N, C-alpha and C positions, 0 to 999 in steps of 0.2 A: 511247600513250593514257594519260592521267592517271587514276589511280584516286582515290577519295575520300581514302584514307589518305595518298597522295602529296601531294595538294593540301593536306591538313591539315598535313603535315610542312613543306611550303614556306611556308605561312602562318605557322607557328610560328617558323621560322628568320627570315623577313622581319620579324616583330614584334620579335624579339630584336635584330636589326640596327638597326632604327629606334630602339628604346628605348635601346640601347647608345650610339647617337650623341648622344642628348640630353645625357648626362652628360659629354661630352668637353670642354666649355668650362671645367670646373673644373680648377685646377692640382692636382697630386698632394699638395702640402703644405697645401691648403685643406680645412677641415672642411666637409663637406656637412651642411647643416642642414635639417630638416623639422620645423617647430614645431607643426603641427596647427592646429585640431583634426583628428583622424583617425578613420576608421571602423575596424571590426574588421579585424585582421590587417595594418593599415597602420602603418609605423613612424614614431615621433617620434624624431628624431635631433638632439642638441644637445650643447653643451659646458657643464660646470659647473665653473668654475675650471680645474684641471689634469686634470679627468676628462671623458671622453666618456660619453654615455648614449644607448643605443638601447632604445626601449620600444615594445611593442605589446600589444594585448589580444585576448582571445577573449570574446565575450558568453556569459554564463552566466545566463540568465533576465534579471533586472534588475541583475545584478552584472557587473563587469569582471574577467576572469581576466588580471591584468597580468603580463607577463614583461618584465624589464628586464636589460640587461647594462651594467655600469659598468666602465670601463677607463681606464688612464692614457693620455692623449693621445699622448705621445711613445714609447709602447711598440710597436715594430714587430713584436715576436714574438707579441703577443697573450696572453702569459702572465699579464698583470695582470687579465684579465677576470674579473668576478664576476657570477653570475646571481642575480637576485632574482625570486621568484614570490610574488604576493599576490592575494587576492581582495578587491576593493573593492566596497562597496555604491554604489548610485547617489548621486552628488554627494559621495562620500567622497574625501578628498585624501591622497596620500602624498607626503612630502618626501624627496628624495634629496640628501644633503649631501656636499660634498667636504671634504678635509682643510684646504683653504685658506679655510674659512668662506663658501663659495658654496653656493647651494641652488637646486633646481628642484622645483616642486610640480606633480604630475600629478593630474588630477581625472577620475573616471568620470562620464560624462554620465547624464542621466535615461534610464532603461530600457536602459542599456548601449549607447546609440546612438553615443557618441563618447568619445574620450580626448583631453584637452587640457592644455596648460600653463597654470597660473593663477598669479596673484599672491596668495600666501597671506593678505595683509593685507585682501583684498577678499572672501574666502570667508566666507559666513555659515553658522554651524552649522545643520544641518537634519537631520531624520529621513528615513527612507526615503519614497519617493513613495507616495501613496495612490491 
């Protein structure tokens, strides 16, 4: 007889198997990208020149508690990874630059509802939401 905990365990394993199969179509040498916009705890993954960026945020009231890891794309050891943590106000933008003059700009959404990649030339300076 199945107990509730056994059923929950099987459901969790089944979910992992299904989700694991979704990513099988990508080749090992291809960079997986997820450009957003994303909600809390969802990753944005992209390349910026020779660097890779993985970023997510935790909502903190109307602010985004941004966490990002920047690493060298061809570094298989992971030793090149650098963590960045910053608190962004609503609509505030942070630029992450690579040594080869490439840049990605991340913006905290209104009321910390989203994090998205933006074109910095289209961002209008604004104060906090009222």
